[in-house]
C-alpha positions as CSV (number, residue, x, y, z in Angstrom):
1,M,78.0,87.7,106.9
2,T,79.6,85.7,109.6
3,A,76.3,84.9,111.3
4,A,74.7,83.8,108.0
5,V,77.6,81.5,107.2
6,A,78.1,79.7,110.5
7,S,75.4,77.0,110.9
8,T,76.8,75.7,114.2
9,T,77.7,77.4,117.3
10,C,81.4,76.6,118.1
11,R,82.7,76.5,121.6
12,C,86.1,77.7,120.3
13,R,85.8,81.3,121.4
14,S,88.1,81.6,124.2
15,G,89.5,84.7,125.9
16,G,92.8,83.0,126.8
17,Q,95.7,82.6,124.5
18,T,98.1,79.7,124.4
19,G,101.4,81.4,124.3
20,D,101.9,83.5,121.2
21,D,99.9,81.1,119.0
22,P,96.2,82.2,118.8
23,L,95.4,79.2,116.5
24,S,96.4,76.8,119.3
25,A,94.0,78.5,121.7
26,I,91.2,78.3,119.1
27,L,91.8,74.6,118.3
28,A,92.3,73.6,122.0
29,T,88.8,74.5,122.9
30,C,87.0,72.8,120.0
31,S,85.4,69.4,120.2
32,G,87.0,68.5,116.9
33,E,83.8,67.9,115.0
34,R,83.1,68.8,111.3
35,P,80.2,71.1,112.1
36,E,82.6,73.5,113.7
37,L,84.7,74.0,110.5
38,V,83.3,77.3,109.3
39,A,83.3,78.8,112.8
40,V,86.9,77.7,113.3
41,L,88.0,79.1,109.9
42,Q,86.3,82.4,110.8
43,Q,88.1,82.6,114.1
44,A,91.4,81.6,112.7
45,Q,91.2,84.3,110.0
46,D,90.1,86.9,112.6
47,A,93.1,86.0,114.7
48,L,95.7,85.6,112.0
49,G,94.4,87.9,109.2
50,Y,94.2,85.1,106.6
51,L,94.3,81.4,106.2
52,S,97.8,80.1,105.4
53,A,98.5,76.6,104.1
54,E,99.8,75.7,107.6
55,T,96.6,77.0,109.2
56,I,94.5,74.9,106.9
57,R,96.7,71.9,107.7
58,R,96.3,72.4,111.4
59,I,92.6,72.9,111.3
60,A,92.2,69.8,109.1
61,R,94.3,67.7,111.6
62,R,92.2,68.9,114.6
63,L,88.8,68.3,112.9
64,R,90.0,65.0,111.4
65,L,89.3,66.2,107.9
66,S,91.4,66.2,104.7
67,E,93.2,69.4,103.9
68,S,91.3,69.5,100.6
69,D,88.0,69.3,102.4
70,V,88.9,72.3,104.6
71,F,90.3,74.2,101.6
72,G,87.1,73.4,99.6
73,V,84.9,74.8,102.3
74,A,87.1,77.9,102.8
75,T,87.2,78.7,99.1
76,F,83.4,78.3,98.8
77,Y,82.9,81.4,100.9
78,A,84.1,84.8,99.7
79,E,85.0,86.0,103.2
80,F,88.1,83.9,103.5
81,R,91.5,85.0,102.2
82,F,94.6,83.0,101.6
83,S,97.3,85.6,101.6
84,P,98.2,88.2,104.1
85,P,96.2,91.4,103.9
86,G,97.9,94.5,102.5
87,R,98.4,97.7,104.5
88,H,95.9,99.4,102.2
89,R,92.8,97.8,100.9
90,L,91.9,98.7,97.3
91,R,88.5,97.5,96.0
92,V,87.3,97.9,92.4
93,C,83.6,97.7,91.7
94,L,82.7,95.7,88.6
95,G,79.0,95.7,89.0
96,T,76.9,96.5,86.0
97,A,77.0,100.3,86.3
98,C,80.7,100.4,87.1
99,H,81.5,97.8,84.4
100,V,79.7,99.9,81.7
101,K,81.3,103.2,82.9
102,G,84.9,102.0,83.1
103,G,85.4,99.7,86.0
104,V,87.3,97.2,83.9
105,Q,89.8,100.0,82.9
106,M,90.2,100.8,86.6
107,M,91.1,97.2,87.3
108,Q,93.5,97.0,84.4
109,T,95.2,100.2,85.5
110,I,95.6,98.9,89.0
111,E,96.9,95.6,87.7
112,R,99.5,97.3,85.5
113,R,100.5,99.9,88.1
114,L,100.8,97.5,91.1
115,G,101.7,94.3,89.3
116,V,99.0,92.3,91.0
117,G,95.5,91.2,90.2
118,A,92.3,90.8,92.1
119,G,92.7,88.7,95.2
120,E,96.4,89.4,95.5
121,T,98.6,91.6,97.7
122,T,101.6,93.5,96.4
123,P,105.0,91.9,97.2
124,D,105.8,94.9,99.5
125,G,102.6,94.3,101.4
126,E,101.3,97.8,100.8
127,Y,98.1,97.0,98.8
128,E,95.6,94.2,98.6
129,V,93.4,94.4,95.5
130,E,89.8,93.1,95.5
131,R,87.3,92.9,92.7
132,V,83.7,93.3,94.1
133,A,80.3,92.9,92.5
134,C,78.8,96.1,93.9
135,L,79.8,98.8,96.4
136,G,76.2,100.1,96.5
137,C,76.9,103.6,95.0
138,C,76.0,103.0,91.4
139,A,75.2,106.7,90.7
140,L,79.0,107.4,91.2
141,A,80.2,104.8,88.8
142,P,82.9,103.8,88.2
143,V,83.8,103.4,91.9
144,I,86.8,102.2,93.8
145,T,87.5,102.3,97.5
146,L,90.8,102.8,99.1
147,D,90.9,102.0,102.8
148,D,87.1,102.2,102.9
149,Q,87.1,105.7,101.5
150,I,84.8,105.8,98.4
151,H,86.2,107.4,95.2
152,G,83.4,107.8,92.6
153,Q,83.3,108.8,89.0
154,M,86.9,107.7,88.6
155,N,89.0,107.8,85.5
156,V,92.4,106.5,84.8
157,I,94.1,109.9,85.4
158,E,92.4,110.3,88.8
159,L,93.2,106.7,89.8
160,Q,96.9,107.3,88.9
161,S,96.9,110.5,91.0
162,L,95.3,108.7,93.9
163,L,98.0,106.0,93.8
164,D,100.7,108.6,93.3
165,A,99.5,110.4,96.5
166,R,99.7,107.1,98.4
167,T,103.3,106.4,97.4
168,D,104.3,109.8,98.6
169,D,103.2,108.8,102.2
């Protein structure tokens, strides 16, 4: 996805770090032009794990753009996240097959159980929850993934058991 999104080659990729601040190293090697925005956002997220408000602010300042312009571009692309990732990644498929076979109930169960919705991370940082359009295994609907392990033909009881097993770790 990265290659398809970036329309300009950015010279920001640099092996050297500036102290303990990877964003400074990324921004220091950029020319400060708008066409570098998507590439800078990608590199910042790669280095930091997500795009915080402060990261958006610093990128905007360096590229001489408004924060709302930078945020608007970042929110346009699904690849960017604005909260720290959880230790465990939980994705719920809500494509047609999964929707028809209980994907919505899986999402509702997760929301009730973990207290967060799609696009959020639990307060303890254990889980990040994502809603996805398709995981590509429709014959196994409904499907969720937990840390990239596929769990097909899920039902609420199996989902509860899966989450219970994780909390016992």
